[in-house]
C-alpha positions in Angstrom: 65.7 188.4 138.8 69.6 187.5 139.9 70.8 185.4 142.5 74.0 187.4 144.5 76.5 185.2 145.7 77.4 185.4 149.3 79.7 182.9 150.4 81.5 180.0 148.2 83.1 176.9 150.2 81.9 173.6 150.0 78.2 174.9 150.0 77.0 178.0 147.9 75.2 180.6 149.5 72.8 183.2 147.7 70.7 185.6 147.8 68.0 186.5 145.6 67.8 189.6 143.9 65.3 191.3 141.6 65.5 194.5 140.1 68.6 195.6 142.0 66.7 195.0 145.6 67.9 192.0 147.6 65.1 191.1 150.1 67.1 189.3 152.5 69.8 191.9 152.8 67.4 194.5 153.4 65.4 192.3 156.1 68.7 191.7 157.9 69.8 195.4 157.9 66.3 196.6 159.2 65.7 194.2 161.7 68.8 192.9 163.6 71.1 195.0 165.6 75.1 194.7 164.7 75.7 191.7 167.2 72.7 189.6 165.8 74.0 190.1 161.9 77.3 189.1 163.0 75.8 185.9 164.3 73.8 185.7 161.1 76.7 186.0 159.0 78.6 183.8 161.0 75.3 181.3 160.4 75.9 182.1 156.3 79.7 180.8 156.8 78.9 177.7 158.9 76.5 176.8 155.9 78.9 177.2 153.2 81.4 175.1 155.0 79.5 172.5 156.3 75.9 172.7 155.2 73.4 171.5 157.6 75.7 169.4 159.6 76.7 170.4 162.9 73.9 173.4 162.6 71.4 172.9 165.5 67.7 172.2 163.7 66.4 174.5 166.1 68.4 177.5 164.3 68.2 175.8 160.2 65.6 173.5 159.7 62.9 172.5 156.9 60.0 174.7 157.0 56.2 174.5 156.1 56.2 170.6 157.2 59.0 169.7 155.0 57.6 171.8 151.9 59.3 171.1 148.5 59.2 171.1 145.0 60.5 168.0 142.8 62.0 168.4 139.2 63.1 166.1 137.2 66.5 165.9 138.4 66.4 168.2 141.9 64.6 168.7 145.0 64.1 172.4 146.2 63.2 172.2 149.9 61.9 175.1 151.9 64.1 175.9 154.8 64.3 178.5 157.7 67.0 180.2 159.6 65.6 181.2 162.8 67.0 184.4 165.0 64.4 184.8 167.9 61.2 185.8 166.2 62.4 186.4 162.9 62.7 183.7 160.3 65.3 183.8 157.2 63.7 181.5 154.5 65.8 179.8 151.7 65.5 177.3 149.0 67.7 174.5 149.9 69.3 172.4 146.8 71.2 169.6 148.2 72.3 168.3 144.9 73.9 171.1 144.4 75.0 171.9 147.8 73.2 175.6 147.1 71.4 177.5 150.0 69.3 180.5 148.2 68.3 183.1 151.1 64.9 184.2 149.7 63.3 186.5 152.4 62.7 187.2 155.9 59.9 187.6 158.0 58.3 187.8 161.8 56.9 184.8 162.6 54.1 185.3 164.5 52.4 181.8 164.7 54.4 178.2 164.9 53.1 177.2 161.6 54.8 179.2 158.4 52.1 180.9 156.7 50.7 180.4 153.3 52.1 183.8 152.0 55.6 182.7 152.7 54.8 179.1 151.2 53.4 180.4 148.3 56.2 182.8 147.8 58.6 179.9 148.1 56.8 177.9 145.1 56.7 181.2 143.3 60.4 181.8 143.9 61.5 178.2 142.7 59.2 178.3 139.7 60.8 181.8 138.6 64.2 180.6 139.1 63.7 177.6 137.0 62.0 179.3 134.2 64.8 181.6 134.3 67.3 178.9 134.2 68.9 180.3 137.3 68.8 176.7 138.8 68.5 173.6 136.8 
């Protein structure tokens, strides 16, 4: 597993990558037209510059009723970037000013699916186990 640095400014934006495959990048290319992809990339740039500050909570907010995992030193929060019916899920680590985008999904209901919550939990655990995050 690896993290691919996408944008670095005040905040670092990463894409999760495993075995040379980047699920979030693939999801964006497969599900968004060129104009929507530009909008998503602009959101990444904004997040790198200012974090959540100034970005509408309709666009980027905590997912799964504030799902988070706490380690001895940090808190890993589940967040989603919304574009229409699509959700790009991420791990937000405020202490490090880091956002790791993990995967995308088409949201068919208001509540975050158990499958997406489980994926978040598994990825945080793997990132911690492999010392990708501290």
